[in-house]
Every structure is written in structure tokens, then in C-alpha cells.
N, CA, C and O of each residue as an XYZ file, in Angstrom:
432
protein
N       0.699     -6.099    -22.935
C       2.022     -5.735    -21.744
C       2.980     -6.682    -21.266
O       2.520     -7.823    -21.213
N       4.473     -6.535    -20.809
C       5.006     -6.716    -20.303
C       6.300     -6.428    -19.512
O       7.089     -5.599    -19.965
N       6.562     -7.077    -18.339
C       7.513     -7.328    -17.657
C       8.359     -6.402    -17.849
O       9.290     -6.760    -18.570
N       8.436     -4.663    -17.254
C       9.405     -3.601    -17.610
C      10.815     -3.815    -16.555
O      12.027     -3.817    -16.770
N       9.693     -4.044    -14.930
C      10.420     -3.672    -13.600
C       9.848     -4.464    -12.721
O       8.633     -4.301    -12.608
N      10.486     -5.517    -11.860
C       9.730     -5.666    -11.090
C       9.978     -5.753     -9.704
O      10.945     -6.389     -9.287
N       8.848     -4.917     -8.623
C       9.270     -4.803     -7.091
C       7.241     -4.857     -6.804
O       6.278     -5.028     -7.550
N       7.421     -4.611     -5.365
C       5.814     -4.717     -4.907
C       5.176     -3.189     -5.023
O       5.782     -2.125     -4.893
N       4.024     -3.363     -5.257
C       3.721     -1.660     -5.747
C       2.374     -1.821     -4.605
O       2.560     -2.732     -3.799
N       1.244     -1.168     -4.463
C       0.123     -0.849     -3.506
C      -1.019     -1.161     -4.668
O      -0.515     -1.153     -5.791
N      -2.101     -1.368     -4.657
C      -3.412     -0.794     -5.032
C      -3.402     -0.056     -6.013
O      -3.471     -0.183     -7.236
N      -3.290      0.864     -5.176
C      -3.672      2.535     -6.253
C      -2.563      2.128     -7.187
O      -2.893      1.500     -8.193
N      -1.288      2.402     -6.988
C      -0.095      2.308     -8.132
C      -0.482      1.402     -9.099
O      -0.129      1.649    -10.252
N      -1.330      0.102     -8.821
C      -1.579     -0.913    -10.284
C      -2.847     -0.307    -10.615
O      -3.493     -0.741    -11.569
N      -3.130      0.353    -10.136
C      -4.711      1.184    -10.966
C      -4.467      2.192    -12.077
O      -5.018      2.404    -13.157
N      -3.349      2.791    -11.368
C      -2.720      3.706    -12.289
C      -1.414      3.094    -13.103
O      -0.385      3.679    -12.764
N      -1.262      2.353    -13.815
C      -0.359      1.422    -14.352
C      -2.000      0.649    -15.273
O      -2.259      0.858    -16.458
N      -2.506      0.141    -14.709
C      -3.937     -0.163    -15.881
C      -4.836      0.640    -16.118
O      -5.877      0.273    -16.662
N      -4.585      2.054    -15.712
C      -5.400      2.430    -16.680
C      -4.574      3.329    -17.603
O      -5.231      3.929    -18.452
N      -3.442      3.501    -17.592
C      -3.384      4.070    -18.047
C      -2.605      2.963    -19.950
O      -1.775      3.212    -20.824
N      -3.621      1.753    -19.610
C      -3.112      1.507    -20.599
C      -4.947      0.225    -20.797
O      -4.969     -0.954    -21.150
N      -6.093      1.081    -20.423
C      -6.831      0.368    -20.600
C      -7.974     -0.020    -21.023
O      -8.950     -0.439    -20.401
N      -7.623      0.306    -23.220
C      -7.844     -0.496    -23.648
C      -7.362     -1.733    -24.559
O      -7.880     -2.605    -25.257
N      -5.708     -1.194    -24.044
C      -4.677     -2.537    -24.053
C      -5.308     -3.668    -23.400
O      -5.074     -4.783    -23.865
N      -5.973     -3.570    -22.524
C      -6.565     -4.793    -21.251
C      -6.740     -6.491    -21.842
O      -7.462     -6.697    -22.818
N      -6.196     -7.353    -21.325
C      -7.551     -8.443    -21.743
C      -8.097     -8.981    -20.459
O      -7.536     -8.794    -19.379
N      -9.323     -9.723    -20.622
C     -10.146     -9.787    -19.995
C      -9.575    -10.338    -18.223
O     -10.485    -10.577    -17.429
N      -8.308    -10.479    -17.797
C      -8.126    -11.027    -16.589
C      -7.491     -9.723    -16.465
O      -7.857     -9.317    -15.362
N      -6.791     -8.907    -16.959
C      -6.538     -7.660    -16.839
C      -7.531     -6.757    -16.560
O      -7.179     -5.867    -15.785
N      -8.650     -6.711    -16.946
C      -9.599     -5.570    -16.784
C     -10.418     -6.071    -15.084
O     -10.951     -5.446    -14.167
N     -10.154     -7.359    -15.345
C     -11.120     -7.594    -13.720
C      -9.721     -7.312    -12.898
O      -9.802     -6.798    -11.782
N      -8.665     -7.590    -13.356
C      -8.213     -6.750    -12.140
C      -8.321     -5.365    -12.175
O      -8.470     -4.922    -11.036
N      -8.303     -4.458    -13.085
C      -8.693     -2.892    -12.491
C      -9.989     -2.989    -12.568
O     -10.099     -2.623    -13.738
N     -11.382     -3.261    -12.126
C     -12.003     -3.529    -11.440
C     -11.824     -3.537     -9.974
O     -12.107     -2.576     -9.258
N     -11.348     -4.644     -9.563
C     -10.727     -5.147     -7.862
C      -9.753     -4.050     -7.939
O      -9.282     -4.314     -6.832
N      -8.792     -2.658     -8.463
C      -7.855     -2.052     -7.895
C      -9.476     -0.624     -8.187
O     -10.287     -1.026     -7.352
N      -9.607     -0.377     -8.327
C     -10.439      0.555     -8.921
C     -11.593      0.872     -7.242
O     -11.761      1.833     -6.492
N     -12.155     -0.599     -7.324
C     -13.349     -0.314     -6.051
C     -12.098     -0.340     -4.751
O     -12.224      0.494     -3.854
N     -11.022     -1.231     -4.706
C     -10.250     -1.480     -3.967
C      -8.821     -0.806     -3.070
O      -8.150     -1.221     -2.125
N      -8.787      0.477     -3.956
C      -7.724      1.435     -3.564
C      -8.653      2.556     -2.651
O      -9.656      3.186     -2.989
N      -7.795      2.539     -1.174
C      -7.653      3.357     -0.462
C      -7.478      4.640     -0.295
O      -8.152      5.334      0.466
N      -5.794      5.352     -1.588
C      -5.440      6.410     -1.166
C      -5.457      6.931     -2.836
O      -6.593      6.586     -3.160
N      -5.096      7.299     -3.553
C      -4.244      7.341     -5.093
C      -2.724      7.537     -5.261
O      -1.779      7.957     -4.593
N      -2.907      7.141     -6.208
C      -1.403      6.555     -6.819
C      -0.038      7.308     -6.329
O       0.990      6.677     -6.082
N      -0.143      8.747     -6.214
C       1.273      9.302     -5.487
C       0.565      8.997     -4.414
O       0.659      7.773     -4.325
N      -0.199      9.456     -3.403
C      -0.151      9.330     -2.178
C       0.071      8.071     -1.230
O       0.234      8.252     -0.023
N       0.078      6.734     -1.807
C       0.342      5.002     -1.368
C       1.538      4.871     -1.513
O       2.137      4.186     -0.684
N       2.594      5.763     -3.112
C       3.339      5.485     -2.934
C       4.525      6.108     -2.214
O       5.568      5.594     -1.811
N       3.979      7.627     -2.154
C       5.009      8.518     -0.647
C       4.572      7.836      0.131
O       5.461      7.828      0.982
N       3.486      6.969      0.621
C       3.241      6.230      2.430
C       3.977      4.832      2.226
O       4.233      4.069      3.157
N       4.213      4.650      1.207
C       5.211      3.362      1.510
C       6.934      3.741      0.996
O       7.753      2.907      0.611
N       7.083      4.761      1.088
C       8.548      5.290      1.048
C       8.597      5.455      2.127
O       9.267      4.636      2.756
N       7.859      6.690      2.973
C       7.757      7.167      4.223
C       7.298      5.986      4.894
O       7.777      6.172      6.012
N       6.631      4.793      4.955
C       7.204      3.866      6.098
C       8.113      3.108      6.093
O       8.512      2.552      7.117
N       8.614      2.938      4.941
C       9.915      2.139      4.483
C      11.458      2.664      5.619
O      12.155      2.050      6.426
N      11.422      4.652      4.901
C      12.836      5.434      5.684
C      12.508      5.341      6.865
O      13.150      4.537      7.541
N      11.635      5.959      7.388
C      11.021      5.968      8.600
C      10.511      4.721     10.011
O      10.722      4.539     11.210
N      10.030      4.345      9.297
C       9.425      3.588     10.305
C      10.743      2.064      9.514
O      10.132      1.032      9.239
N      11.614      2.039      9.353
C      12.415      1.164      8.903
C      12.225     -0.105      8.608
O      13.070     -0.986      8.769
N      10.814     -0.295      8.045
C      10.353     -2.163      7.344
C      10.507     -2.607      6.404
O      11.072     -1.656      5.863
N      10.460     -3.563      5.461
C      10.929     -3.827      4.789
C       9.164     -2.753      3.603
O       8.100     -2.207      3.894
N       9.895     -3.032      2.454
C       8.575     -2.392      1.430
C       7.214     -3.287      1.609
O       6.124     -2.778      1.873
N       7.524     -5.313      1.347
C       6.328     -5.651      1.529
C       5.554     -5.103      2.413
O       4.454     -4.664      2.078
N       5.946     -5.047      3.530
C       5.122     -4.688      4.799
C       4.301     -3.736      4.625
O       3.125     -3.497      4.898
N       5.658     -2.946      3.815
C       4.823     -1.223      4.441
C       3.664     -0.993      2.916
O       2.845     -0.074      2.903
N       3.779     -1.807      1.954
C       3.064     -1.901      0.712
C       1.790     -2.200      1.246
O       0.746     -1.553      1.162
N       2.036     -3.320      1.831
C       0.469     -3.985      2.777
C      -0.058     -3.208      3.721
O      -1.212     -3.525      4.011
N       0.436     -2.196      4.371
C      -0.046     -1.736      5.287
C      -0.358     -0.387      4.499
O      -0.835      0.479      5.233
N      -0.234     -0.109      3.494
C      -0.013      1.126      2.744
C      -1.491      0.554      2.061
O      -2.409      1.303      2.394
N      -1.958     -0.609      1.173
C      -3.445     -1.406      1.333
C      -4.566     -1.159      2.256
O      -5.620     -0.536      2.130
N      -3.979     -1.898      3.326
C      -5.253     -1.409      3.495
C      -5.358     -0.437      4.928
O      -6.417     -0.341      5.549
N      -4.458      0.062      5.227
C      -4.628      1.491      6.156
C      -5.691      1.337      7.466
O      -6.842      1.608      7.808
N      -4.431      0.695      7.947
C      -5.206     -0.146      9.624
C      -5.421      1.343     10.360
O      -4.822      2.311      9.893
N      -6.137      1.471     11.313
C      -6.666      2.876     12.120
C      -6.015      2.352     13.925
O      -6.068      3.084     14.913
N      -5.672      1.486     13.903
C      -5.650      1.338     15.245
C      -3.723      0.685     15.544
O      -2.858      0.665     14.669
N      -3.627      0.442     16.333
C      -2.339     -0.590     16.764
C      -2.600     -2.204     16.413
O      -2.073     -2.985     15.621
N      -3.606     -2.307     17.334
C      -3.676     -4.336     16.703
C      -3.783     -4.342     15.335
O      -3.824     -5.281     14.540
N      -3.837     -2.759     15.132
C      -4.223     -4.066     13.431
C      -2.886     -3.826     12.983
O      -2.239     -4.474     12.160
N      -2.507     -2.653     13.734
C      -0.914     -2.573     12.812
C       0.016     -4.388     12.837
O       0.656     -5.102     12.065
N      -0.473     -4.394     14.252
C      -0.109     -5.753     14.698
C       0.246     -7.074     14.036
O       1.050     -7.994     14.190
N      -0.873     -6.675     13.118
C      -1.883     -8.097     12.814
C      -0.537     -8.336     10.904
O       0.105     -9.262     10.409
N      -0.789     -6.956     10.576
C       0.769     -7.497      9.428
C       1.721     -7.722     10.110
O       1.939     -8.897      9.818
N       2.632     -7.378     10.986
C       3.690     -8.423     11.572
C       4.195     -9.473     12.040
O       5.350     -9.657     12.425
N       2.960    -10.473     11.997
C       3.156    -12.113     11.890
C       4.329    -12.409     13.523
O       4.162    -12.516     14.738
N       5.182    -12.427     12.794
C       6.186    -13.088     13.405
C       6.792    -12.030     14.542
O       6.867    -12.285     15.744
N       7.236    -10.700     13.860
C       7.889     -9.794     14.416
C       6.728     -9.447     15.318
O       6.322     -8.300     15.130
N       6.249     -9.956     16.010
C       5.523     -9.061     17.261
C       6.112     -8.472     18.361
O       5.558     -7.662     19.105
N       7.246     -8.888     18.458
C       7.674     -8.210     19.350
C       8.806     -6.891     18.492
O       9.855     -6.822     17.851
N       7.473     -5.835     19.157
C       7.875     -4.411     18.489
C       7.567     -3.032     19.460
O       6.497     -2.784     20.017
N       8.362     -2.508     19.485
C       8.390     -1.725     20.857
C       6.864     -0.408     20.038
O       6.743      0.195     18.971
N       5.870     -0.565     21.548
C       4.408      0.301     20.984
C       4.591      1.813     20.572
O       3.772      2.629     20.149
N       6.719      1.968     20.992
C       6.484      3.765     20.014
C       6.947      3.683     18.449
O       6.909      4.634     17.668
N       7.327      2.557     18.190
C       7.626      2.438     16.416
C       5.980      2.238     16.594
O       5.431      3.340     16.597
N       5.450      1.612     16.678
C       3.837      0.801     16.397
C       3.144      2.359     16.186
O       2.439      2.547     15.195
N       3.401      3.551     17.248
C       2.518      4.134     16.968
C       3.199      5.251     16.208
O       2.512      6.271     16.159
N       4.352      5.321     15.614
C       5.230      5.715     14.385
C       4.541      6.064     14.152
O       4.024      7.149     14.416
N       4.050      4.603     13.072
C       4.467      3.689     12.418
C       2.378      4.176     11.384
O       2.096      4.503     10.232
N       1.267      3.867     13.036
C       0.260      4.513     13.251
C       0.059      6.283     12.342
O      -0.609      6.559     11.345
N       0.670      6.896     12.940
C       1.071      8.591     12.915
C       1.358      8.663     11.255
O       0.777      9.529     10.601
N       2.354      7.638     10.549
C       1.866      8.410      9.681
C       1.165      7.886      8.526
O       1.201      8.369      7.395
N       0.477      6.785      8.929
C      -0.982      6.398      8.168
C      -1.713      7.532      8.512
O      -2.047      8.070      7.457
N      -2.189      8.257      9.617
C      -2.786      9.204      9.602
C      -2.629     10.450      8.978
O      -3.425     11.385      9.071
N      -1.665     10.440      8.391
C      -1.242     11.752      7.884
C      -1.728     11.607      6.597
O      -1.886     12.657      5.975
N      -2.062     10.351      5.927
C      -2.330     10.520      4.573
C      -3.546      9.847      4.251
O      -3.877      9.474      3.126
N      -4.468      9.661      5.766
C      -5.586      9.361      5.635
C      -6.551     10.387      5.329
O      -7.734     10.140      5.099
N      -6.044     11.536      5.326
C      -6.811     12.939      4.982
C      -6.807     13.137      3.704
O      -7.393     14.109      3.228
N      -6.169     12.277      2.968
C      -6.521     11.668      1.129
C      -7.364     10.771      1.270
O      -8.239     10.846      0.407
N      -7.511      9.839      2.073
C      -9.315      8.898      1.072
C      -9.796      9.507      0.966
O     -10.894      9.342      0.434
């Protein structure tokens, strides 16, 4: 495999990419594939859609949206742990992020 495009992706998106090339993987890539199978919480399309919606509607950067999509937090305090220094965020914004996540939780 070679690098063709560089951007943050979710664990589910990585699983899909690795599954498409499963017969060509080296031992390290196979271990990564096993990890992605075990820990992805959504299918790749839902994870990509969730990430895009978080970036567009919640106005958060893509790297943060990917981390949120990977972990699927269930409460506002859990979302706050991802924000780090950005702790001063309106409660309405955090509730909105949680609402977006809940739309995709059904797909779990």
C-alpha cells in the first residue's frame, strides 16, 4: 500500500480500506485490521457521515470530529474530555454535538 491521500479518518473508515486490500497486507497491517474490526463502533459510511456533520454543523475541526466519531461519547461530560483547552463551550453546542451523535448511535 502507498499513500495516495493524507487526512484524518475514523477507525471504521480504516477498517474498510484495509478490508479492501486484506490479501495484500503485511503482518503489521493485519494487526491494525484486527484492531479496527474489534473497536470500530459504526460502519464506514455512517462514521464518515457523522464526521462530516460534526465538522459542518457543530463547527469543530476534523481531527476532533474523527475522535468523537471513534469513541461515540454518550454524555456532555464525556464530550468535554475531547475538547481539552477548549473547555469554555456553550452548553447548547455540547448538547447539539450529543444530538448529532445520537442520530448515528442507532446504527451501532
